[in-house]
Structure formats: structure tokens, C-alpha cells
Biopython code that builds the backbone (N, CA, C, O; Angstrom):
import numpy as np
from Bio.PDB.StructureBuilder import StructureBuilder

atoms = [
    (1, "MET", "N", (0.840, -1.177, 0.000)),
    (1, "MET", "CA", (0.000, 0.000, 0.000)),
    (1, "MET", "C", (0.886, 1.242, 0.000)),
    (1, "MET", "O", (1.893, 1.286, 0.707)),
    (2, "ALA", "N", (0.530, 2.219, -0.763)),
    (2, "ALA", "CA", (1.332, 3.436, -0.892)),
    (2, "ALA", "C", (1.092, 4.376, 0.293)),
    (2, "ALA", "O", (0.135, 4.226, 1.053)),
    (3, "ASN", "N", (1.983, 5.331, 0.418)),
    (3, "ASN", "CA", (1.873, 6.330, 1.479)),
    (3, "ASN", "C", (0.970, 7.467, 1.038)),
    (3, "ASN", "O", (0.889, 7.794, -0.146)),
    (4, "HIS", "N", (0.301, 8.059, 2.000)),
    (4, "HIS", "CA", (-0.483, 9.258, 1.723)),
    (4, "HIS", "C", (0.498, 10.420, 1.581)),
    (4, "HIS", "O", (1.403, 10.554, 2.404)),
    (5, "PRO", "N", (0.343, 11.257, 0.564)),
    (5, "PRO", "CA", (1.290, 12.371, 0.372)),
    (5, "PRO", "C", (1.417, 13.282, 1.593)),
    (5, "PRO", "O", (2.492, 13.823, 1.851)),
    (6, "ASP", "N", (0.323, 13.456, 2.348)),
    (6, "ASP", "CA", (0.383, 14.310, 3.541)),
    (6, "ASP", "C", (1.314, 13.730, 4.605)),
    (6, "ASP", "O", (1.974, 14.480, 5.324)),
    (7, "THR", "N", (1.369, 12.409, 4.709)),
    (7, "THR", "CA", (2.264, 11.770, 5.682)),
    (7, "THR", "C", (3.714, 12.047, 5.325)),
    (7, "THR", "O", (4.515, 12.418, 6.183)),
    (8, "VAL", "N", (4.045, 11.867, 4.056)),
    (8, "VAL", "CA", (5.422, 12.107, 3.600)),
    (8, "VAL", "C", (5.788, 13.570, 3.814)),
    (8, "VAL", "O", (6.875, 13.873, 4.304)),
    (9, "ARG", "N", (4.895, 14.469, 3.452)),
    (9, "ARG", "CA", (5.145, 15.904, 3.611)),
    (9, "ARG", "C", (5.328, 16.264, 5.087)),
    (9, "ARG", "O", (6.204, 17.060, 5.425)),
    (10, "PHE", "N", (4.506, 15.680, 5.968)),
    (10, "PHE", "CA", (4.613, 15.956, 7.401)),
    (10, "PHE", "C", (5.983, 15.533, 7.936)),
    (10, "PHE", "O", (6.630, 16.285, 8.665)),
    (11, "ILE", "N", (6.418, 14.330, 7.571)),
    (11, "ILE", "CA", (7.720, 13.846, 8.044)),
    (11, "ILE", "C", (8.843, 14.710, 7.480)),
    (11, "ILE", "O", (9.795, 15.029, 8.193)),
    (12, "GLU", "N", (8.742, 15.092, 6.211)),
    (12, "GLU", "CA", (9.750, 15.990, 5.624)),
    (12, "GLU", "C", (9.788, 17.315, 6.376)),
    (12, "GLU", "O", (10.866, 17.842, 6.651)),
    (13, "ASP", "N", (8.618, 17.857, 6.711)),
    (13, "ASP", "CA", (8.560, 19.119, 7.456)),
    (13, "ASP", "C", (9.165, 18.967, 8.854)),
    (13, "ASP", "O", (9.877, 19.857, 9.319)),
    (14, "GLN", "N", (8.887, 17.854, 9.522)),
    (14, "GLN", "CA", (9.437, 17.611, 10.853)),
    (14, "GLN", "C", (10.963, 17.537, 10.818)),
    (14, "GLN", "O", (11.630, 17.898, 11.788)),
    (15, "LEU", "N", (11.506, 17.072, 9.706)),
    (15, "LEU", "CA", (12.959, 16.909, 9.569)),
    (15, "LEU", "C", (13.597, 18.063, 8.805)),
    (15, "LEU", "O", (14.757, 17.974, 8.403)),
    (16, "GLY", "N", (12.862, 19.128, 8.604)),
    (16, "GLY", "CA", (13.294, 20.236, 7.760)),
    (16, "GLY", "C", (14.626, 20.872, 8.105)),
    (16, "GLY", "O", (15.274, 21.436, 7.224)),
    (17, "ASP", "N", (15.061, 20.801, 9.369)),
    (17, "ASP", "CA", (16.336, 21.408, 9.754)),
    (17, "ASP", "C", (17.536, 20.543, 9.385)),
    (17, "ASP", "O", (18.677, 20.996, 9.476)),
    (18, "LEU", "N", (17.288, 19.301, 8.971)),
    (18, "LEU", "CA", (18.374, 18.378, 8.619)),
    (18, "LEU", "C", (18.592, 18.363, 7.108)),
    (18, "LEU", "O", (17.772, 18.871, 6.343)),
    (19, "ASN", "N", (19.692, 17.781, 6.701)),
    (19, "ASN", "CA", (20.002, 17.615, 5.277)),
    (19, "ASN", "C", (19.321, 16.329, 4.799)),
    (19, "ASN", "O", (19.966, 15.289, 4.664)),
    (20, "ILE", "N", (18.005, 16.413, 4.543)),
    (20, "ILE", "CA", (17.264, 15.213, 4.160)),
    (20, "ILE", "C", (16.629, 15.364, 2.786)),
    (20, "ILE", "O", (16.443, 16.462, 2.262)),
    (21, "ARG", "N", (16.308, 14.200, 2.231)),
    (21, "ARG", "CA", (15.497, 14.138, 1.017)),
    (21, "ARG", "C", (14.769, 12.803, 1.038)),
    (21, "ARG", "O", (15.204, 11.860, 1.699)),
    (22, "THR", "N", (13.675, 12.730, 0.322)),
    (22, "THR", "CA", (12.961, 11.464, 0.195)),
    (22, "THR", "C", (12.961, 11.061, -1.267)),
    (22, "THR", "O", (13.082, 11.894, -2.165)),
    (23, "ARG", "N", (12.822, 9.761, -1.482)),
    (23, "ARG", "CA", (12.804, 9.235, -2.846)),
    (23, "ARG", "C", (11.794, 8.090, -2.895)),
    (23, "ARG", "O", (11.806, 7.202, -2.043)),
    (24, "THR", "N", (10.934, 8.122, -3.888)),
    (24, "THR", "CA", (9.965, 7.052, -4.056)),
    (24, "THR", "C", (10.679, 5.791, -4.510)),
    (24, "THR", "O", (11.443, 5.803, -5.475)),
    (25, "MET", "N", (10.417, 4.702, -3.797)),
    (25, "MET", "CA", (11.017, 3.406, -4.141)),
    (25, "MET", "C", (9.972, 2.319, -3.923)),
    (25, "MET", "O", (9.469, 2.152, -2.813)),
    (26, "PHE", "N", (9.652, 1.597, -4.959)),
    (26, "PHE", "CA", (8.728, 0.463, -4.872)),
    (26, "PHE", "C", (7.387, 0.865, -4.263)),
    (26, "PHE", "O", (6.798, 0.093, -3.507)),
    (27, "GLY", "N", (6.907, 2.047, -4.578)),
    (27, "GLY", "CA", (5.626, 2.504, -4.065)),
    (27, "GLY", "C", (5.686, 3.081, -2.664)),
    (27, "GLY", "O", (4.683, 3.591, -2.164)),
    (28, "GLU", "N", (6.821, 3.013, -2.032)),
    (28, "GLU", "CA", (7.012, 3.578, -0.698)),
    (28, "GLU", "C", (8.063, 4.683, -0.811)),
    (28, "GLU", "O", (8.387, 5.103, -1.922)),
    (29, "HIS", "N", (8.595, 5.159, 0.300)),
    (29, "HIS", "CA", (9.577, 6.243, 0.267)),
    (29, "HIS", "C", (10.802, 5.904, 1.110)),
    (29, "HIS", "O", (10.683, 5.419, 2.235)),
    (30, "ALA", "N", (11.967, 6.163, 0.555)),
    (30, "ALA", "CA", (13.217, 6.064, 1.304)),
    (30, "ALA", "C", (13.546, 7.454, 1.826)),
    (30, "ALA", "O", (13.279, 8.452, 1.157)),
    (31, "ILE", "N", (14.122, 7.521, 3.014)),
    (31, "ILE", "CA", (14.553, 8.798, 3.589)),
    (31, "ILE", "C", (16.068, 8.791, 3.654)),
    (31, "ILE", "O", (16.681, 7.865, 4.185)),
    (32, "TYR", "N", (16.660, 9.839, 3.106)),
    (32, "TYR", "CA", (18.110, 10.019, 3.118)),
    (32, "TYR", "C", (18.436, 11.195, 4.028)),
    (32, "TYR", "O", (17.765, 12.226, 3.991)),
    (33, "CYS", "N", (19.465, 11.032, 4.841)),
    (33, "CYS", "CA", (20.003, 12.124, 5.645)),
    (33, "CYS", "C", (21.503, 12.132, 5.403)),
    (33, "CYS", "O", (22.166, 11.111, 5.581)),
    (34, "ASP", "N", (22.032, 13.256, 5.006)),
    (34, "ASP", "CA", (23.450, 13.364, 4.646)),
    (34, "ASP", "C", (23.813, 12.327, 3.578)),
    (34, "ASP", "O", (24.904, 11.758, 3.589)),
    (35, "GLU", "N", (22.874, 12.096, 2.658)),
    (35, "GLU", "CA", (23.023, 11.158, 1.530)),
    (35, "GLU", "C", (23.162, 9.701, 1.953)),
    (35, "GLU", "O", (23.654, 8.876, 1.184)),
    (36, "LYS", "N", (22.730, 9.381, 3.170)),
    (36, "LYS", "CA", (22.722, 7.998, 3.658)),
    (36, "LYS", "C", (21.268, 7.586, 3.875)),
    (36, "LYS", "O", (20.475, 8.367, 4.401)),
    (37, "VAL", "N", (20.915, 6.374, 3.475)),
    (37, "VAL", "CA", (19.556, 5.888, 3.727)),
    (37, "VAL", "C", (19.413, 5.651, 5.228)),
    (37, "VAL", "O", (20.153, 4.865, 5.820)),
    (38, "VAL", "N", (18.451, 6.341, 5.830)),
    (38, "VAL", "CA", (18.244, 6.206, 7.273)),
    (38, "VAL", "C", (16.931, 5.509, 7.606)),
    (38, "VAL", "O", (16.697, 5.142, 8.758)),
    (39, "GLY", "N", (16.081, 5.326, 6.612)),
    (39, "GLY", "CA", (14.818, 4.652, 6.888)),
    (39, "GLY", "C", (13.872, 4.715, 5.716)),
    (39, "GLY", "O", (14.214, 5.158, 4.619)),
    (40, "PHE", "N", (12.656, 4.249, 5.992)),
    (40, "PHE", "CA", (11.626, 4.175, 4.968)),
    (40, "PHE", "C", (10.290, 4.596, 5.555)),
    (40, "PHE", "O", (10.046, 4.443, 6.752)),
    (41, "ILE", "N", (9.437, 5.123, 4.705)),
    (41, "ILE", "CA", (8.051, 5.366, 5.078)),
    (41, "ILE", "C", (7.252, 4.323, 4.309)),
    (41, "ILE", "O", (7.202, 4.348, 3.079)),
    (42, "CYS", "N", (6.631, 3.410, 5.041)),
    (42, "CYS", "CA", (5.857, 2.324, 4.443)),
    (42, "CYS", "C", (4.479, 2.294, 5.094)),
    (42, "CYS", "O", (4.368, 2.249, 6.320)),
    (43, "ASP", "N", (3.444, 2.317, 4.285)),
    (43, "ASP", "CA", (2.072, 2.311, 4.806)),
    (43, "ASP", "C", (1.877, 3.398, 5.857)),
    (43, "ASP", "O", (1.275, 3.161, 6.905)),
    (44, "ASP", "N", (2.388, 4.580, 5.569)),
    (44, "ASP", "CA", (2.261, 5.758, 6.437)),
    (44, "ASP", "C", (2.914, 5.586, 7.808)),
    (44, "ASP", "O", (2.528, 6.255, 8.767)),
    (45, "THR", "N", (3.895, 4.697, 7.907)),
    (45, "THR", "CA", (4.650, 4.491, 9.146)),
    (45, "THR", "C", (6.126, 4.714, 8.855)),
    (45, "THR", "O", (6.640, 4.253, 7.837)),
    (46, "LEU", "N", (6.804, 5.422, 9.751)),
    (46, "LEU", "CA", (8.239, 5.646, 9.602)),
    (46, "LEU", "C", (8.999, 4.497, 10.247)),
    (46, "LEU", "O", (8.762, 4.150, 11.404)),
    (47, "PHE", "N", (9.918, 3.909, 9.480)),
    (47, "PHE", "CA", (10.796, 2.848, 9.961)),
    (47, "PHE", "C", (12.229, 3.336, 9.826)),
    (47, "PHE", "O", (12.678, 3.639, 8.721)),
    (48, "LEU", "N", (12.955, 3.416, 10.941)),
    (48, "LEU", "CA", (14.355, 3.829, 10.908)),
    (48, "LEU", "C", (15.255, 2.601, 10.851)),
    (48, "LEU", "O", (14.960, 1.567, 11.451)),
    (49, "THR", "N", (16.352, 2.733, 10.122)),
    (49, "THR", "CA", (17.323, 1.655, 9.991)),
    (49, "THR", "C", (17.949, 1.368, 11.352)),
    (49, "THR", "O", (18.380, 2.294, 12.038)),
    (50, "PRO", "N", (18.004, 0.099, 11.752)),
    (50, "PRO", "CA", (18.641, -0.212, 13.036)),
    (50, "PRO", "C", (20.154, -0.001, 12.959)),
    (50, "PRO", "O", (20.804, -0.440, 12.010)),
    (51, "THR", "N", (20.698, 0.669, 13.956)),
    (51, "THR", "CA", (22.142, 0.924, 14.036)),
    (51, "THR", "C", (22.567, 0.780, 15.496)),
    (51, "THR", "O", (21.752, 0.472, 16.365)),
    (52, "ASP", "N", (23.832, 1.004, 15.745)),
    (52, "ASP", "CA", (24.342, 0.992, 17.117)),
    (52, "ASP", "C", (24.235, 2.370, 17.772)),
    (52, "ASP", "O", (24.833, 2.604, 18.822)),
    (53, "ALA", "N", (23.490, 3.267, 17.168)),
    (53, "ALA", "CA", (23.373, 4.629, 17.682)),
    (53, "ALA", "C", (22.582, 4.650, 18.987)),
    (53, "ALA", "O", (21.544, 4.000, 19.109)),
    (54, "GLU", "N", (23.081, 5.397, 19.945)),
    (54, "GLU", "CA", (22.417, 5.717, 21.213)),
    (54, "GLU", "C", (21.155, 4.905, 21.512)),
    (54, "GLU", "O", (20.050, 5.354, 21.211)),
    (55, "ALA", "N", (21.305, 3.746, 22.086)),
    (55, "ALA", "CA", (20.179, 2.848, 22.368)),
    (55, "ALA", "C", (19.076, 3.529, 23.180)),
    (55, "ALA", "O", (17.895, 3.285, 22.934)),
    (56, "ALA", "N", (19.441, 4.372, 24.135)),
    (56, "ALA", "CA", (18.443, 5.034, 24.978)),
    (56, "ALA", "C", (17.519, 5.931, 24.153)),
    (56, "ALA", "O", (16.346, 6.095, 24.489)),
    (57, "LEU", "N", (18.039, 6.499, 23.095)),
    (57, "LEU", "CA", (17.246, 7.378, 22.235)),
    (57, "LEU", "C", (16.111, 6.610, 21.560)),
    (57, "LEU", "O", (15.057, 7.178, 21.272)),
    (58, "PHE", "N", (16.325, 5.323, 21.309)),
    (58, "PHE", "CA", (15.367, 4.536, 20.536)),
    (58, "PHE", "C", (14.530, 3.578, 21.381)),
    (58, "PHE", "O", (13.856, 2.708, 20.830)),
    (59, "GLU", "N", (14.560, 3.721, 22.712)),
    (59, "GLU", "CA", (13.860, 2.755, 23.555)),
    (59, "GLU", "C", (12.348, 2.780, 23.374)),
    (59, "GLU", "O", (11.684, 1.798, 23.706)),
    (60, "ARG", "N", (11.782, 3.868, 22.860)),
    (60, "ARG", "CA", (10.328, 3.943, 22.651)),
    (60, "ARG", "C", (9.914, 3.529, 21.242)),
    (60, "ARG", "O", (8.729, 3.558, 20.912)),
    (61, "THR", "N", (10.885, 3.141, 20.405)),
    (61, "THR", "CA", (10.535, 2.613, 19.088)),
    (61, "THR", "C", (10.264, 1.118, 19.222)),
    (61, "THR", "O", (10.638, 0.493, 20.215)),
    (62, "VAL", "N", (9.612, 0.558, 18.211)),
    (62, "VAL", "CA", (9.210, -0.845, 18.258)),
    (62, "VAL", "C", (9.865, -1.598, 17.105)),
    (62, "VAL", "O", (9.724, -1.182, 15.955)),
    (63, "PRO", "N", (10.578, -2.697, 17.374)),
    (63, "PRO", "CA", (11.138, -3.478, 16.264)),
    (63, "PRO", "C", (9.999, -4.084, 15.437)),
    (63, "PRO", "O", (9.139, -4.786, 15.969)),
    (64, "ALA", "N", (10.005, -3.806, 14.141)),
    (64, "ALA", "CA", (8.960, -4.330, 13.254)),
    (64, "ALA", "C", (9.458, -4.283, 11.815)),
    (64, "ALA", "O", (10.233, -3.396, 11.456)),
    (65, "PRO", "N", (9.019, -5.232, 10.987)),
    (65, "PRO", "CA", (9.406, -5.194, 9.574)),
    (65, "PRO", "C", (8.534, -4.193, 8.815)),
    (65, "PRO", "O", (7.338, -4.094, 9.089)),
    (66, "PRO", "N", (9.110, -3.449, 7.866)),
    (66, "PRO", "CA", (8.311, -2.505, 7.082)),
    (66, "PRO", "C", (7.333, -3.201, 6.136)),
    (66, "PRO", "O", (6.334, -2.609, 5.729)),
    (67, "HIS", "N", (7.619, -4.445, 5.791)),
    (67, "HIS", "CA", (6.714, -5.254, 4.965)),
    (67, "HIS", "C", (6.996, -6.721, 5.258)),
    (67, "HIS", "O", (8.074, -7.045, 5.758)),
    (68, "PRO", "N", (6.064, -7.608, 4.963)),
    (68, "PRO", "CA", (6.253, -9.032, 5.287)),
    (68, "PRO", "C", (7.542, -9.594, 4.685)),
    (68, "PRO", "O", (7.849, -9.370, 3.514)),
    (69, "GLY", "N", (8.276, -10.319, 5.500)),
    (69, "GLY", "CA", (9.507, -10.952, 5.046)),
    (69, "GLY", "C", (10.752, -10.094, 5.185)),
    (69, "GLY", "O", (11.859, -10.577, 4.947)),
    (70, "ALA", "N", (10.597, -8.836, 5.565)),
    (70, "ALA", "CA", (11.746, -7.934, 5.719)),
    (70, "ALA", "C", (12.325, -8.069, 7.128)),
    (70, "ALA", "O", (11.664, -8.552, 8.047)),
    (71, "LYS", "N", (13.577, -7.629, 7.272)),
    (71, "LYS", "CA", (14.177, -7.608, 8.608)),
    (71, "LYS", "C", (13.521, -6.499, 9.428)),
    (71, "LYS", "O", (12.885, -5.599, 8.881)),
    (72, "ASP", "N", (13.686, -6.580, 10.737)),
    (72, "ASP", "CA", (13.090, -5.571, 11.611)),
    (72, "ASP", "C", (13.829, -4.242, 11.504)),
    (72, "ASP", "O", (15.058, -4.191, 11.459)),
    (73, "TYR", "N", (13.049, -3.180, 11.466)),
    (73, "TYR", "CA", (13.536, -1.810, 11.547)),
    (73, "TYR", "C", (12.971, -1.232, 12.837)),
    (73, "TYR", "O", (12.291, -1.934, 13.585)),
    (74, "ARG", "N", (13.242, 0.025, 13.099)),
    (74, "ARG", "CA", (12.685, 0.687, 14.281)),
    (74, "ARG", "C", (11.428, 1.433, 13.850)),
    (74, "ARG", "O", (11.513, 2.488, 13.221)),
    (75, "SER", "N", (10.273, 0.892, 14.182)),
    (75, "SER", "CA", (9.003, 1.528, 13.854)),
    (75, "SER", "C", (8.780, 2.687, 14.825)),
    (75, "SER", "O", (8.827, 2.509, 16.043)),
    (76, "VAL", "N", (8.538, 3.866, 14.275)),
    (76, "VAL", "CA", (8.385, 5.073, 15.095)),
    (76, "VAL", "C", (6.899, 5.315, 15.351)),
    (76, "VAL", "O", (6.154, 5.579, 14.407)),
    (77, "PRO", "N", (6.451, 5.231, 16.606)),
    (77, "PRO", "CA", (5.044, 5.479, 16.922)),
    (77, "PRO", "C", (4.644, 6.918, 16.602)),
    (77, "PRO", "O", (5.483, 7.819, 16.579)),
    (78, "GLY", "N", (3.354, 7.118, 16.357)),
    (78, "GLY", "CA", (2.828, 8.428, 15.975)),
    (78, "GLY", "C", (3.186, 9.559, 16.924)),
    (78, "GLY", "O", (3.485, 10.669, 16.482)),
    (79, "GLU", "N", (3.159, 9.285, 18.248)),
    (79, "GLU", "CA", (3.464, 10.370, 19.199)),
    (79, "GLU", "C", (4.912, 10.827, 19.085)),
    (79, "GLU", "O", (5.215, 11.983, 19.381)),
    (80, "LEU", "N", (5.815, 9.939, 18.661)),
    (80, "LEU", "CA", (7.209, 10.352, 18.463)),
    (80, "LEU", "C", (7.381, 11.132, 17.163)),
    (80, "LEU", "O", (8.278, 11.968, 17.059)),
    (81, "LEU", "N", (6.530, 10.866, 16.170)),
    (81, "LEU", "CA", (6.577, 11.669, 14.937)),
    (81, "LEU", "C", (6.221, 13.120, 15.231)),
    (81, "LEU", "O", (6.724, 14.036, 14.581)),
    (82, "GLU", "N", (5.352, 13.318, 16.214)),
    (82, "GLU", "CA", (4.936, 14.671, 16.602)),
    (82, "GLU", "C", (6.040, 15.417, 17.355)),
    (82, "GLU", "O", (6.039, 16.647, 17.393)),
    (83, "ASP", "N", (6.972, 14.687, 17.949)),
    (83, "ASP", "CA", (8.062, 15.280, 18.729)),
    (83, "ASP", "C", (9.225, 15.611, 17.786)),
    (83, "ASP", "O", (10.120, 14.795, 17.568)),
    (84, "ARG", "N", (9.188, 16.815, 17.240)),
    (84, "ARG", "CA", (10.160, 17.243, 16.221)),
    (84, "ARG", "C", (11.606, 17.121, 16.711)),
    (84, "ARG", "O", (12.478, 16.662, 15.973)),
    (85, "ASP", "N", (11.855, 17.530, 17.949)),
    (85, "ASP", "CA", (13.214, 17.486, 18.494)),
    (85, "ASP", "C", (13.719, 16.043, 18.566)),
    (85, "ASP", "O", (14.836, 15.749, 18.139)),
    (86, "TRP", "N", (12.886, 15.140, 19.111)),
    (86, "TRP", "CA", (13.290, 13.730, 19.192)),
    (86, "TRP", "C", (13.525, 13.159, 17.798)),
    (86, "TRP", "O", (14.525, 12.480, 17.562)),
    (87, "LEU", "N", (12.609, 13.433, 16.879)),
    (87, "LEU", "CA", (12.701, 12.866, 15.536)),
    (87, "LEU", "C", (13.981, 13.311, 14.835)),
    (87, "LEU", "O", (14.656, 12.501, 14.200)),
    (88, "GLN", "N", (14.314, 14.593, 14.949)),
    (88, "GLN", "CA", (15.540, 15.081, 14.315)),
    (88, "GLN", "C", (16.778, 14.440, 14.945)),
    (88, "GLN", "O", (17.713, 14.074, 14.233)),
    (89, "LYS", "N", (16.791, 14.301, 16.268)),
    (89, "LYS", "CA", (17.932, 13.653, 16.929)),
    (89, "LYS", "C", (18.056, 12.197, 16.494)),
    (89, "LYS", "O", (19.159, 11.716, 16.237)),
    (90, "ALA", "N", (16.929, 11.495, 16.412)),
    (90, "ALA", "CA", (16.938, 10.077, 16.046)),
    (90, "ALA", "C", (17.422, 9.877, 14.612)),
    (90, "ALA", "O", (18.223, 8.982, 14.344)),
    (91, "VAL", "N", (16.942, 10.702, 13.699)),
    (91, "VAL", "CA", (17.347, 10.570, 12.295)),
    (91, "VAL", "C", (18.817, 10.938, 12.131)),
    (91, "VAL", "O", (19.542, 10.253, 11.409)),
    (92, "GLN", "N", (19.271, 12.005, 12.786)),
    (92, "GLN", "CA", (20.680, 12.392, 12.669)),
    (92, "GLN", "C", (21.590, 11.343, 13.306)),
    (92, "GLN", "O", (22.654, 11.045, 12.764)),
    (93, "ALA", "N", (21.191, 10.778, 14.446)),
    (93, "ALA", "CA", (21.994, 9.727, 15.090)),
    (93, "ALA", "C", (22.084, 8.496, 14.195)),
    (93, "ALA", "O", (23.131, 7.852, 14.121)),
    (94, "THR", "N", (20.991, 8.170, 13.518)),
    (94, "THR", "CA", (20.998, 7.037, 12.587)),
    (94, "THR", "C", (21.945, 7.318, 11.432)),
    (94, "THR", "O", (22.734, 6.452, 11.051)),
    (95, "ALA", "N", (21.875, 8.520, 10.872)),
    (95, "ALA", "CA", (22.765, 8.882, 9.757)),
    (95, "ALA", "C", (24.224, 8.849, 10.195)),
    (95, "ALA", "O", (25.085, 8.359, 9.466)),
    (96, "ASP", "N", (24.497, 9.368, 11.380)),
    (96, "ASP", "CA", (25.880, 9.403, 11.867)),
    (96, "ASP", "C", (26.449, 7.996, 12.074)),
    (96, "ASP", "O", (27.656, 7.791, 11.951)),
    (97, "ALA", "N", (25.586, 7.033, 12.387)),
    (97, "ALA", "CA", (26.039, 5.658, 12.628)),
    (97, "ALA", "C", (26.152, 4.833, 11.344)),
    (97, "ALA", "O", (26.693, 3.727, 11.364)),
    (98, "ARG", "N", (25.649, 5.358, 10.241)),
    (98, "ARG", "CA", (25.690, 4.626, 8.969)),
    (98, "ARG", "C", (26.996, 4.917, 8.236)),
    (98, "ARG", "O", (27.562, 6.001, 8.383)),
    (99, "PRO", "N", (27.476, 3.957, 7.448)),
    (99, "PRO", "CA", (28.700, 4.205, 6.672)),
    (99, "PRO", "C", (28.444, 5.221, 5.562)),
    (99, "PRO", "O", (27.314, 5.404, 5.111)),
    (100, "ALA", "N", (29.505, 5.865, 5.140)),
    (100, "ALA", "CA", (29.399, 6.825, 4.035)),
    (100, "ALA", "C", (28.960, 6.089, 2.773)),
    (100, "ALA", "O", (29.338, 4.937, 2.562)),
    (101, "PRO", "N", (28.165, 6.748, 1.935)),
    (101, "PRO", "CA", (27.750, 6.091, 0.694)),
    (101, "PRO", "C", (28.941, 5.849, -0.218)),
    (101, "PRO", "O", (29.902, 6.618, -0.229)),
    (102, "ARG", "N", (28.861, 4.777, -0.976)),
    (102, "ARG", "CA", (29.934, 4.480, -1.930)),
    (102, "ARG", "C", (29.922, 5.518, -3.041)),
    (102, "ARG", "O", (28.857, 5.973, -3.460)),
    (103, "PRO", "N", (31.105, 5.895, -3.519)),
    (103, "PRO", "CA", (31.124, 6.835, -4.642)),
    (103, "PRO", "C", (30.546, 6.161, -5.882)),
    (103, "PRO", "O", (30.763, 4.974, -6.126)),
    (104, "LYS", "N", (29.816, 6.938, -6.646)),
    (104, "LYS", "CA", (29.231, 6.400, -7.870)),
    (104, "LYS", "C", (30.312, 6.242, -8.922)),
    (104, "LYS", "O", (31.211, 7.073, -9.051)),
    (105, "LYS", "N", (30.202, 5.161, -9.667)),
    (105, "LYS", "CA", (31.160, 4.929, -10.747)),
    (105, "LYS", "C", (30.849, 5.895, -11.880)),
    (105, "LYS", "O", (29.693, 6.105, -12.246)),
    (106, "SER", "N", (31.903, 6.470, -12.420)),
    (106, "SER", "CA", (31.677, 7.373, -13.544)),
    (106, "SER", "C", (31.538, 6.539, -14.812)),
    (106, "SER", "O", (32.235, 5.543, -15.009)),
    (107, "ARG", "N", (30.642, 6.967, -15.638)),
    (107, "ARG", "CA", (30.421, 6.282, -16.906)),
    (107, "ARG", "C", (31.215, 6.998, -17.988)),
    (107, "ARG", "O", (31.294, 8.226, -17.996)),
    (108, "PRO", "N", (31.796, 6.236, -18.891)),
    (108, "PRO", "CA", (32.509, 6.903, -19.978)),
    (108, "PRO", "C", (31.512, 7.675, -20.843)),
    (108, "PRO", "O", (30.409, 7.215, -21.134)),
    (109, "VAL", "N", (31.942, 8.835, -21.226)),
    (109, "VAL", "CA", (31.083, 9.676, -22.047)),
    (109, "VAL", "C", (31.321, 9.306, -23.501)),
    (109, "VAL", "O", (32.423, 9.454, -24.028)),
    (110, "GLY", "N", (30.282, 8.831, -24.124)),
    (110, "GLY", "CA", (30.394, 8.457, -25.539)),
    (110, "GLY", "C", (30.061, 9.631, -26.434)),
    (110, "GLY", "O", (29.362, 10.564, -26.038)),
    (111, "ARG", "N", (30.564, 9.563, -27.619)),
    (111, "ARG", "CA", (30.274, 10.619, -28.577)),
    (111, "ARG", "C", (29.239, 10.127, -29.549)),
    (111, "ARG", "O", (29.348, 9.024, -30.086)),
    (112, "ARG", "N", (28.256, 10.927, -29.770)),
    (112, "ARG", "CA", (27.238, 10.570, -30.745)),
    (112, "ARG", "C", (27.765, 10.830, -32.146)),
    (112, "ARG", "O", (28.474, 11.808, -32.383)),
    (113, "PRO", "N", (27.416, 9.955, -33.063)),
    (113, "PRO", "CA", (27.832, 10.222, -34.447)),
    (113, "PRO", "C", (27.129, 11.471, -34.972)),
    (113, "PRO", "O", (25.976, 11.744, -34.639)),
    (114, "GLU", "N", (27.834, 12.200, -35.779)),
    (114, "GLU", "CA", (27.250, 13.421, -36.340)),
    (114, "GLU", "C", (26.224, 13.055, -37.394)),
    (114, "GLU", "O", (26.380, 12.082, -38.131)),
    (115, "ARG", "N", (25.187, 13.843, -37.449)),
    (115, "ARG", "CA", (24.147, 13.636, -38.459)),
    (115, "ARG", "C", (24.554, 14.289, -39.757)),
    (115, "ARG", "O", (25.218, 15.325, -39.784)),
    (116, "GLU", "N", (24.139, 13.654, -40.826)),
    (116, "GLU", "CA", (24.464, 14.222, -42.152)),
    (116, "GLU", "C", (23.375, 15.106, -42.643)),
    (116, "GLU", "O", (23.478, 15.664, -43.735)),
]
sb = StructureBuilder()
sb.init_structure("model")
sb.init_model(0)
sb.init_chain("A")
sb.init_seg("    ")
for serial, (resi, resn, name, xyz) in enumerate(atoms, 1):
    if name == "N":
        sb.init_residue(resn, " ", resi, " ")
    sb.init_atom(name, np.array(xyz, "f"), 0.0, 1.0, " ", f" {name:<3s}", serial, name[0])
structure = sb.get_structure()
């Protein structure tokens, strides 16, 4: 099931002070912070990637898979989505604990044949 656009917009607004972006993937949304995938919005629920970041910060999240057959992520309850300060700290801590993204391979630039 896809996300409601208002849910995605609300989460983006809550994280507005961070370097974030969202990207549609498989009908759901990936959340990037500092160009690292930090979680997903699936069925209007935010799931943060599990990391070794500050365990106490995440004690109110619930381990749950974003979809059947997936590994557990940290499901963020609605009341924590409303807490802008907590949400920004949690997303930034997750990003800080994730490895840097791999550099993209450059593709050789081909030359198009000239038209006659």
C-alpha cells in the first residue's frame, strides 16, 4: 500500500532542519540524511534503519518489519513523529552511525555520431 502524500510531507517538514530528502522506491519512500539511507516510510509508518546509535534514544521505538519478510527496523510510533526534536535527533543519530555512501562509478562519455 502506498503512502499518503500528507504523511510524507509531514515527516519531511518535521525533519526540515536536517540535510534530508525522500525518494519514491517500490511505491514507498526512502529517507536520506546526509546522503545515507536512514529509513523508509511504508504504509504511512516511519521505519528507521537499526544501528548501534544511542540505544536510549530509541527505547520507545518498536522493532517491526516494514513489509512481510523484511528484517526488523525501528518503527516510530505516531506520538514520536509529533516530537520534532526527538525525531531530528533520532534521524541524525541514525545517519551518523551509517557508513558513508559508496562513490558512484563514472560512466565513460560516448560521442554521438554526427548527423548528415
